[in-house]
C-alpha positions as CSV (number, residue, x, y, z in Angstrom):
1,M,95.4,103.9,110.8
2,K,95.4,101.7,107.7
3,L,95.4,103.4,104.3
4,T,92.6,102.5,102.0
5,S,91.1,103.9,98.8
6,R,88.5,105.7,101.0
7,T,91.2,107.6,103.0
8,S,90.2,111.3,103.1
9,R,92.5,114.0,102.0
10,S,92.7,115.3,105.5
11,A,93.7,111.8,106.7
12,L,96.3,111.7,103.9
13,G,97.8,114.9,105.2
14,A,98.2,113.3,108.6
15,V,99.8,110.3,106.9
16,T,102.3,112.5,105.2
17,V,103.4,114.0,108.5
18,S,103.6,110.5,110.1
19,L,105.4,109.2,107.1
20,S,108.0,112.0,107.5
21,L,108.7,110.7,111.0
22,A,108.7,107.0,110.2
23,L,110.4,107.0,106.9
24,F,113.2,109.3,107.8
25,A,114.1,108.2,111.4
26,T,117.4,107.0,110.2
27,A,120.4,108.7,108.7
28,C,118.3,110.5,106.2
29,G,116.6,112.4,109.0
30,G,119.8,114.3,109.8
31,D,119.8,116.0,106.4
32,T,116.8,118.3,107.0
33,G,117.8,121.9,107.0
34,A,121.4,121.1,106.0
35,D,123.0,122.5,102.9
36,K,123.0,120.2,99.8
37,A,126.2,118.5,98.9
38,G,126.5,120.9,96.0
39,T,124.6,123.1,93.6
40,S,125.6,123.2,90.0
41,T,128.0,125.8,88.6
42,K,127.4,125.7,84.9
43,P,128.7,124.5,82.5
44,V,128.7,120.9,83.8
45,T,128.9,117.4,82.6
46,L,126.5,115.0,84.2
47,T,126.8,111.2,84.4
48,Y,123.5,109.3,84.1
49,W,123.1,105.6,84.8
50,G,120.0,103.7,83.7
51,W,118.7,100.8,81.6
52,S,115.5,102.0,80.0
53,L,115.1,101.7,76.2
54,G,115.8,105.0,74.5
55,A,117.8,106.4,77.4
56,Q,120.9,107.1,75.2
57,Q,118.7,109.0,72.7
58,V,117.2,111.1,75.5
59,A,120.6,112.1,76.7
60,D,121.7,112.9,73.1
61,E,118.7,115.1,72.5
62,F,119.2,116.9,75.8
63,N,122.8,117.6,74.8
64,K,121.8,119.1,71.5
65,T,119.5,121.6,73.1
66,H,121.4,122.5,76.3
67,K,124.7,124.4,76.0
68,D,125.7,124.6,79.6
69,I,124.7,121.1,80.7
70,Q,125.9,117.9,79.0
71,V,124.9,114.4,79.9
72,K,127.0,111.3,79.6
73,Y,124.8,108.1,79.7
74,S,126.1,104.8,80.9
75,A,123.9,101.7,80.6
76,I,123.7,99.5,83.6
77,T,121.9,96.2,84.3
78,G,118.4,96.6,85.7
79,G,117.2,94.8,88.8
80,P,119.2,93.9,91.9
81,D,122.6,94.0,90.2
82,G,122.0,97.5,89.0
83,Y,120.8,98.7,92.4
84,A,123.8,97.1,94.0
85,K,126.1,99.0,91.6
86,I,124.3,102.3,92.4
87,T,124.4,101.7,96.1
88,N,128.1,100.8,96.1
89,A,128.9,103.9,94.1
90,I,127.0,106.2,96.5
91,K,128.8,104.6,99.5
92,A,132.2,105.0,97.8
93,G,131.5,108.6,97.1
94,N,131.6,108.3,93.3
95,A,128.0,108.1,92.5
96,P,126.6,109.3,89.1
97,D,124.5,112.5,89.0
98,V,121.3,111.0,87.8
99,V,120.0,107.4,88.1
100,G,116.9,105.5,87.0
101,I,115.2,104.1,90.1
102,E,111.9,102.1,90.0
103,Y,109.1,103.2,92.2
104,P,109.2,100.2,94.5
105,Q,112.9,100.8,95.3
106,L,112.7,104.6,95.7
107,P,111.7,104.6,99.5
108,E,114.6,102.2,100.3
109,F,117.1,104.6,98.7
110,A,115.6,107.7,100.2
111,S,115.2,106.3,103.7
112,Q,118.9,105.3,103.8
113,G,120.0,108.8,102.9
114,M,121.2,107.8,99.4
115,L,119.3,110.5,97.5
116,E,119.2,114.2,97.3
117,D,116.0,116.0,98.3
118,I,115.1,117.8,95.1
119,S,112.0,119.4,96.4
120,D,113.3,123.0,95.8
121,E,114.4,122.2,92.3
122,V,111.4,120.1,91.0
123,G,108.8,119.9,93.7
124,D,106.5,122.4,91.9
125,T,107.0,120.6,88.6
126,V,106.0,117.2,90.0
127,E,103.0,118.7,91.7
128,S,101.8,120.5,88.6
129,K,102.6,117.9,85.9
130,F,101.5,114.6,87.5
131,S,98.4,113.1,89.0
132,Q,98.2,112.4,92.7
133,S,98.7,108.7,92.3
134,I,101.9,109.3,90.4
135,Q,103.1,112.1,92.8
136,D,102.7,109.6,95.6
137,R,105.3,107.4,94.0
138,V,108.1,110.0,94.4
139,T,107.0,112.3,97.2
140,L,107.8,110.7,100.5
141,G,107.8,112.3,103.9
142,G,106.7,115.5,102.4
143,K,109.7,115.7,100.2
144,T,110.3,115.1,96.5
145,W,113.0,112.5,95.8
146,A,112.7,111.9,92.1
147,V,110.8,112.9,88.9
148,P,108.4,110.2,87.7
149,Y,108.8,109.0,84.1
150,D,106.1,106.4,83.4
151,A,102.8,105.0,84.6
152,T,102.7,101.2,84.5
153,P,99.1,99.8,84.9
154,N,99.0,96.1,84.4
155,L,97.7,94.9,81.0
156,L,96.9,91.5,79.5
157,Y,98.7,90.5,76.3
158,Y,97.1,87.6,74.6
159,R,97.2,85.5,71.4
160,K,94.1,86.4,69.4
161,D,94.4,83.3,67.2
162,I,94.7,80.8,70.1
163,F,91.8,82.4,72.0
164,E,89.7,82.3,68.9
165,K,90.5,78.7,68.1
166,A,89.5,77.7,71.7
167,G,86.3,79.7,71.5
168,V,87.4,82.0,74.3
169,E,86.5,85.6,74.8
170,V,89.0,88.0,76.4
171,P,88.4,87.6,80.2
172,T,87.4,90.8,82.0
173,T,87.4,89.2,85.5
174,W,89.6,86.6,87.2
175,D,86.7,84.2,87.3
176,E,86.4,84.5,83.5
177,Y,90.2,84.0,83.3
178,E,90.0,80.7,85.2
179,A,87.2,79.5,83.0
180,A,89.1,80.5,79.9
181,A,92.2,78.7,81.2
182,K,90.1,75.5,81.4
183,K,88.8,75.9,77.8
184,I,92.2,76.6,76.3
185,K,93.7,73.5,78.0
186,Q,90.7,71.4,76.7
187,A,91.2,72.7,73.2
188,D,94.9,71.9,73.2
189,S,96.5,69.9,76.0
190,D,99.9,71.5,75.2
191,V,98.7,75.0,75.6
192,R,98.1,77.0,78.8
193,I,96.4,80.4,79.1
194,G,99.4,81.8,80.9
195,A,102.3,81.1,83.3
196,W,103.1,81.5,86.9
197,A,106.4,81.3,88.7
198,N,108.1,83.2,91.5
199,D,111.0,84.8,89.7
200,D,109.4,88.3,89.2
201,P,109.2,90.2,92.4
202,A,107.3,93.1,90.8
203,L,104.3,91.0,89.7
204,L,102.8,89.6,92.9
205,P,102.7,93.1,94.7
206,A,101.1,94.6,91.5
207,L,98.4,91.9,91.6
208,A,97.9,92.3,95.3
209,W,97.7,96.1,94.8
210,Q,94.9,95.6,92.3
211,A,93.0,93.4,94.8
212,G,93.1,96.1,97.4
213,A,96.0,95.0,99.5
214,Q,98.1,97.4,101.6
215,W,101.5,96.0,102.0
216,Y,102.7,99.0,103.9
217,G,101.0,101.8,105.8
218,I,101.6,104.2,108.7
219,E,100.3,104.0,112.3
220,G,101.3,107.2,114.1
221,D,105.1,107.3,113.6
222,S,105.5,103.6,112.8
223,W,105.4,101.4,109.8
224,K,102.6,98.9,109.5
225,V,103.3,95.8,107.4
226,G,100.4,93.8,105.8
227,I,102.1,91.7,103.2
228,D,100.1,88.6,104.2
229,D,96.8,90.5,104.4
230,A,93.5,89.0,103.2
231,A,93.6,90.6,99.7
232,S,97.1,89.3,99.1
233,K,96.2,85.9,100.3
234,K,93.2,85.9,97.9
235,V,95.6,86.6,95.0
236,A,98.1,84.0,96.2
237,D,95.5,81.3,96.6
238,F,94.1,82.1,93.1
239,W,97.4,81.6,91.3
240,Q,98.4,78.7,93.5
241,G,95.1,77.0,92.5
242,L,95.7,77.6,88.8
243,S,99.2,76.2,89.2
244,D,98.1,73.1,91.2
245,D,95.4,72.4,88.7
246,D,97.8,72.6,85.8
247,L,95.9,75.5,84.2
248,V,99.0,77.7,83.9
249,A,102.5,76.8,82.8
250,K,105.2,76.6,85.5
251,R,107.5,79.0,83.7
252,G,109.6,81.8,85.2
253,F,108.7,85.1,83.6
254,T,112.4,85.9,83.2
255,S,113.4,82.5,82.1
256,P,114.4,81.2,78.6
257,E,111.6,78.6,78.9
258,F,109.0,81.3,79.2
259,T,110.4,83.1,76.1
260,K,110.3,79.8,74.2
261,A,106.7,79.1,75.3
262,K,105.6,82.5,73.9
263,E,107.5,81.8,70.7
264,D,106.0,78.3,70.1
265,G,102.5,79.3,71.2
266,T,102.2,77.0,74.3
267,V,101.5,80.1,76.5
268,A,98.5,82.1,75.2
269,S,98.8,85.2,77.3
270,Y,100.9,87.0,79.9
271,I,100.6,90.0,82.2
272,G,102.6,93.1,81.3
273,A,102.4,96.9,81.1
274,S,102.7,99.3,78.2
275,W,106.5,98.9,78.3
276,S,106.0,95.2,77.4
277,A,104.7,96.0,73.9
278,A,108.0,97.1,72.4
279,G,109.8,94.1,73.7
280,Q,107.1,91.8,72.4
281,M,107.4,93.3,68.9
282,T,111.2,93.2,68.7
283,T,111.6,89.7,70.3
284,F,108.8,88.0,68.2
285,P,108.5,90.1,64.9
286,K,107.1,87.1,63.0
287,Q,104.0,87.0,65.3
288,S,102.7,90.3,64.1
289,G,98.9,90.3,64.0
290,K,98.5,87.4,66.3
291,W,98.7,89.3,69.6
292,G,96.2,91.6,71.2
293,V,96.2,93.7,74.3
294,A,93.4,94.3,76.9
295,P,92.9,95.6,80.4
296,L,93.9,93.2,83.1
297,P,91.1,91.0,84.4
298,N,89.8,92.2,87.8
299,W,87.9,91.1,90.8
300,G,84.6,92.6,89.7
301,T,85.4,96.3,89.6
302,A,87.8,98.0,87.1
303,A,91.1,98.3,89.0
304,T,94.8,97.8,88.5
305,G,98.1,98.1,90.3
306,M,101.3,99.2,88.8
307,Y,103.9,96.9,87.4
308,G,107.2,98.6,88.1
309,G,107.7,102.1,86.8
310,T,110.8,104.3,86.6
311,S,111.8,107.7,88.0
312,Y,114.8,110.0,87.6
313,A,116.6,110.5,91.0
314,V,119.7,112.4,92.0
315,P,122.1,110.4,94.2
316,K,123.5,111.8,97.4
317,G,126.8,113.5,97.0
318,T,126.5,114.9,93.5
319,E,128.2,118.3,93.0
320,H,125.5,119.2,90.5
321,V,122.1,119.0,92.2
322,E,120.5,121.8,90.2
323,A,121.7,120.6,86.8
324,A,120.9,117.0,87.6
325,A,117.3,118.0,88.6
326,E,117.0,120.1,85.5
327,F,117.9,117.1,83.3
328,A,115.5,114.8,85.3
329,A,112.6,117.3,84.9
330,W,113.3,117.8,81.2
331,A,113.5,114.0,80.5
332,A,110.2,113.4,82.2
333,T,108.1,116.3,81.1
334,T,109.0,117.5,77.6
335,P,107.8,116.3,74.2
336,E,111.4,116.4,72.9
337,A,112.4,113.8,75.5
338,V,109.5,111.5,74.6
339,K,110.2,111.8,70.9
340,A,113.9,110.9,71.5
341,R,113.0,107.9,73.7
342,L,110.8,106.4,70.9
343,S,113.2,107.3,68.1
344,K,115.3,104.1,68.3
345,L,113.2,102.0,65.9
346,D,115.2,98.8,66.2
347,A,114.6,98.7,69.9
348,P,111.8,101.2,70.7
349,S,110.4,102.2,74.0
350,S,106.6,101.9,74.6
351,G,106.5,103.3,78.1
352,L,103.4,105.2,79.0
353,P,104.4,108.7,80.2
354,A,103.2,109.5,83.7
355,N,102.7,113.1,82.5
356,E,99.2,112.8,80.8
357,E,100.1,115.7,78.4
358,L,102.8,113.6,76.8
359,R,100.7,110.4,76.2
360,A,99.3,111.7,72.9
361,V,102.9,112.5,71.8
362,A,104.0,109.0,72.6
363,A,101.0,107.4,71.0
364,G,101.5,109.4,67.9
365,L,105.1,108.2,67.6
366,F,104.6,104.5,68.5
367,D,103.7,102.6,65.3
368,D,103.1,98.9,65.9
369,Q,102.4,98.4,62.2
370,G,99.4,96.2,63.1
371,Y,101.3,94.0,65.5
372,F,98.5,94.0,68.0
373,G,95.7,93.5,65.5
374,G,94.4,97.0,65.7
375,D,94.4,97.2,69.5
376,D,95.8,100.6,70.6
377,V,98.4,99.9,73.3
378,Y,98.6,103.5,74.4
379,A,94.8,104.1,74.5
380,I,94.2,100.9,76.5
381,A,97.1,101.6,78.9
382,S,96.1,105.3,79.4
383,A,92.5,104.2,80.3
384,A,93.9,101.6,82.7
385,A,96.0,104.2,84.4
386,D,92.8,105.9,85.5
387,T,91.9,102.8,87.4
388,I,95.1,102.5,89.5
389,V,94.0,101.8,93.0
390,P,95.0,104.9,95.1
391,D,97.0,105.2,98.3
392,W,99.4,102.3,97.8
393,T,102.6,102.8,99.8
394,W,105.9,101.1,99.0
395,G,108.0,100.3,102.1
396,P,111.6,101.1,102.9
397,V,112.8,97.4,102.8
398,Q,111.6,96.1,99.5
399,T,114.8,94.3,98.6
400,A,114.7,92.1,101.7
401,T,111.0,91.6,101.2
402,N,111.4,90.5,97.6
403,T,114.2,88.1,98.4
404,A,112.2,86.4,101.2
405,I,109.0,86.1,99.0
406,T,110.9,84.6,96.1
407,D,112.9,82.1,98.2
408,A,110.0,80.9,100.2
409,S,107.5,80.6,97.4
410,S,109.9,78.8,95.2
411,K,110.2,76.1,97.8
412,G,106.5,76.1,98.9
413,T,103.4,78.0,98.0
414,V,102.7,81.6,97.0
415,A,101.1,82.0,100.5
416,D,104.3,80.8,102.1
417,G,106.1,83.5,100.2
418,L,103.7,86.1,101.7
419,K,104.3,84.9,105.2
420,A,108.1,85.0,104.7
421,G,107.8,88.5,103.2
422,Q,105.9,89.7,106.2
423,T,108.5,88.3,108.6
424,A,111.4,89.6,106.6
425,A,109.9,93.1,106.2
426,E,109.2,93.5,109.9
427,K,112.7,92.3,110.8
428,A,114.3,94.6,108.2
429,I,112.4,97.6,109.4
430,E,113.5,97.0,113.0
431,D,117.1,96.3,112.0
432,R,117.1,99.6,110.2
433,G,116.1,101.3,113.5
434,L,112.7,102.3,112.1
435,N,109.5,102.1,114.2
436,L,107.3,99.1,113.6
437,A,103.6,99.0,114.5
438,K,102.8,95.9,116.6
């Protein structure tokens, strides 16, 4: 069975049962029914590792309002280096009590037995406070492995002045985006509508997700991999075509060259999420009023994938499961936590809370001072969240998949990256002892 947006609720129930078998066939499966490593005996001090903006302020606010639980925050690097640090700490038996883990990486940690099952502590909270599409990011195999913090639908950030000068309207479809790319290049041969490179492993799956791809699914008790499916190939060919035709700049999204291109106006737009807004404001304060934000162009129907997104998880081996879960739930579901996260004005957060009740709180606190020319980042992002394509499943071997895609596409085409990702994912699943659908 392949998961699609038309999958019925009854079918999803069957998928959950199958997922339980396929996802937890390794070391994690042996934990069902066993006692936890430890439940909290208050008062306790928790260690919390993360990298999100405002995380220190969240910990500080929690400490002010909780007498029996205190949180000590340590900033770590995001991305592969940060995950390697977390993994090594868990294996060494000295893991922190709470960690930030992005949605794409959560199944990998859970399926390797590196996280505590916190269903008893926060399962009801996750079910009652978050939409189904957000719950699906943290409830795997019928168990709750984390508390979601943000929703991350893709958005388009664009230079209003450059678009206006070129006589270009904000594109609503990818066909319009390509047409706009041609007009912007014609208006100024030094300027491109955007950039494309292969250094951001979160972007390609987000765009494939929007197009209706299903990189992972379940067949019976086996994982099905579809990284090079038709929808993904459509996305790959589109961006490869723009790159080959010199309609987008060949700049890595995480590179100094891309930052400079945004600074000097030779790149007129980029794909981000609500969390991009704060970084844009603090990195380029002199460009206030020049930028706008809009829904991401689509393939004909309003839709989006998710660009990253972070959750609060409890690593395996903590002696304070209950206290750690209590902090995670508080940080993700209370107005006080959102207010604290946005309180660092010199480097604010602009994440869109996954809990819809908190979005008005965040929006009321986030003052862009006209930076985006009157465009309301939170209103646009919140509306886009309603168009997240349902039933996307992240797989248990995302690190190997990302590495293969990045390496192959940097040497060849985006489609080459998809093929390499498909092969790497299938091999990694089998190497882990998980069942692979043939």
